[in-house]
C-alpha positions in Angstrom: -39.5 32.7 -41.4 -40.3 32.8 -37.7 -41.0 29.0 -37.8 -37.7 28.4 -39.5 -35.9 30.4 -36.8 -37.7 28.4 -34.1 -36.7 25.1 -35.8 -33.0 26.3 -35.9 -33.1 27.3 -32.2 -34.8 24.0 -31.3 -32.1 22.1 -33.2 -29.3 24.0 -31.4 -30.8 23.3 -28.0 -31.2 19.6 -28.9 -27.6 19.4 -29.9 -26.5 21.2 -26.8 -28.4 18.7 -24.6 -26.9 15.7 -26.5 -23.5 17.3 -26.1 -23.9 17.6 -22.4 -25.0 14.0 -22.1 -21.9 12.9 -24.0 -19.5 14.8 -21.7 -17.4 12.6 -19.5 -18.7 12.4 -15.9 -16.6 14.2 -13.3 -14.3 12.2 -11.2 -15.9 10.9 -8.1 -12.7 10.7 -6.1 -9.8 13.1 -5.7 -6.2 12.4 -6.3 -5.7 11.3 -2.7 -8.5 8.7 -3.0 -7.1 7.3 -6.2 -3.6 7.3 -4.9 -4.6 5.5 -1.7 -6.4 2.8 -3.6 -3.4 2.2 -5.8 -1.1 2.3 -2.8 -3.2 -0.4 -1.0 -3.4 -2.5 -4.2 0.4 -2.4 -4.6 1.1 -2.6 -0.9 3.0 0.6 -0.9 3.1 3.3 1.7 4.0 7.0 1.9 6.9 6.0 4.1 8.3 3.5 1.7 8.1 6.1 -1.1 10.1 8.6 1.0 12.7 5.9 1.8 13.1 5.0 -1.9 13.4 8.7 -2.9 16.0 9.4 -0.2 18.1 6.4 -1.3 17.8 7.3 -5.0 18.7 11.0 -4.5 21.1 10.4 -1.6 19.3 13.3 0.1 16.8 14.0 2.9 13.1 14.3 2.2 11.2 17.4 3.3 7.8 16.9 1.7 5.8 14.3 -0.3 2.4 14.1 -1.9 0.6 12.1 -4.6 0.1 13.3 -8.2 -2.4 11.8 -10.6 -1.6 11.7 -14.3 -3.7 9.7 -16.8 -5.3 7.8 -14.0 -2.0 6.6 -12.5 -0.7 8.1 -9.3 2.9 8.6 -8.3 4.3 10.0 -5.1 6.3 13.2 -5.6 9.0 13.4 -2.9 11.0 16.6 -2.5 14.5 16.0 -1.1 17.3 18.3 -0.1 20.5 17.3 -1.9 23.7 19.3 -1.2 21.7 22.4 -0.3 19.3 22.2 -3.3 15.8 20.8 -3.6 15.1 18.0 -6.1 11.8 16.3 -7.0 11.8 12.5 -7.1 8.7 10.7 -8.5 8.1 7.3 -7.0 6.0 4.9 -9.1 3.3 3.4 -6.8 2.9 0.2 -8.9 6.6 -0.7 -9.1 7.8 1.2 -6.0 10.8 2.5 -8.1 12.1 6.0 -8.2 12.0 7.9 -11.5 14.4 10.6 -12.7 15.1 13.3 -10.2 14.8 16.9 -11.3 15.8 20.1 -9.6 13.1 22.4 -8.4 13.6 26.2 -8.5 12.2 28.6 -5.9 10.1 30.3 -8.6 8.1 27.3 -9.4 4.6 26.8 -7.9 5.8 24.7 -4.9 5.7 25.2 -1.2 8.1 27.3 0.8 9.9 24.0 1.6 11.7 24.4 -1.8 13.5 27.5 -0.7 13.9 26.3 2.9 14.8 22.6 2.2 18.3 22.9 3.7 16.9 24.7 6.8 14.2 22.1 7.3 16.7 19.1 7.1 19.0 20.9 9.5 16.2 21.4 12.0 15.1 17.8 11.7 18.6 16.6 12.1 19.1 18.6 15.2 16.2 16.8 16.8 17.0 13.4 15.3 13.8 13.3 13.2 13.1 12.2 9.7 10.0 12.4 7.5 9.6 8.6 7.8 9.5 8.9 11.6 6.9 11.7 11.4 4.7 9.6 9.1 4.9 6.6 11.5 3.9 8.9 14.4 0.9 10.3 12.5 -0.3 6.9 11.3 0.0 5.4 14.8 -1.8 8.3 16.3 -4.7 8.3 13.8 -4.7 4.5 13.1 -4.9 5.4 9.5 -2.9 5.7 6.3 -1.0 8.9 5.3 -0.9 10.0 1.6 0.9 13.4 2.0 3.2 15.3 4.3 4.1 19.0 4.1 6.1 21.3 6.3 4.8 24.6 7.6 5.8 27.3 10.1 3.7 28.4 13.0 5.1 31.3 15.0 8.6 30.3 13.7 8.2 26.7 14.8 8.5 23.9 12.3 5.5 21.6 12.0 4.3 19.0 9.5 0.8 18.5 8.3 -0.2 15.0 7.1 -3.3 14.0 5.2 -4.5 10.7 6.6 -7.5 8.5 6.0 -8.7 6.7 9.1 -12.0 5.1 9.9 -13.3 5.9 6.4 -12.7 9.6 6.5 -10.0 12.0 5.7 -8.3 14.1 8.4 -5.3 16.3 9.0 -2.7 15.4 11.6 -0.1 18.0 12.6 3.2 16.8 14.0 5.7 19.0 15.8 9.0 19.3 13.9 11.0 19.6 17.1 9.5 17.1 19.5 8.2 14.7 16.9 4.9 14.5 18.8 1.3 14.9 17.4 0.0 18.4 18.1 -3.5 18.0 16.6 -5.7 15.8 14.5 -8.8 17.0 12.8 -10.7 17.0 9.5 -9.7 20.6 8.9 -6.2 22.1 9.2 -5.7 24.8 11.7 -4.1 27.0 9.0 -3.4 26.7 5.4 -0.5 24.3 4.6 2.5 25.9 2.9 1.2 25.8 -0.7 1.6 29.3 -2.1 4.1 30.0 -4.9 7.4 31.1 -3.6 7.5 34.9 -3.3 4.1 35.2 -1.8 4.4 36.9 1.5 2.6 35.6 4.6 3.0 35.7 8.3 6.0 34.0 9.7 7.7 34.0 13.0 11.2 35.0 13.8 13.5 32.1 12.8 12.4 28.7 11.7 10.7 27.9 8.4 9.6 31.2 6.8 11.8 33.3 9.0 10.9 36.8 10.2 8.1 38.0 8.0 8.7 34.8 6.1 6.9 33.1 3.3 3.9 30.9 3.6 1.9 28.8 1.2 2.5 25.6 -0.8 1.7 23.4 -3.7 
């Protein structure tokens, strides 16, 4: 009986090993790497995706980043349209904008959803756009940007871009008032606004997040 039990256990272990060998290998590259390869192949840029989304929505972009689905990447551009935030997917292969959808404050998006109107107002006051900020970051780093997100530091609007330059990924922070690069590193100085709306965080008086405002992001 003991031998039979051992045979059963041995068979289970063998099947488990075979099962592990048959599991698909983990992806070797993240969404950003895949998106960048597809952008380069199609000769698309983050800036061009932002421009397409703004034209399609007739709004102003406040954030953009790639999303991978079934091996195909798209750039999700968040635009402020008549005081509301909408999401516009831009197909990297065709360069065309898909159907825009409204994004509610309660969804797992950055604080830029709730503050979209405020962000566009601040950018407008300083004659800045997301496209200009992307150009500045790419010129400074001599690389290619795949995402841009706003954040607030002591009440001052800033934008963090993920850029690949010289074969490595780095973060470039651009001031939302002067339009100049504040820092460039392989690690952000603080977490980008990616927490769900409603999560409290430190925020300065005024600006994105407001007094005791929200922080976080995607």
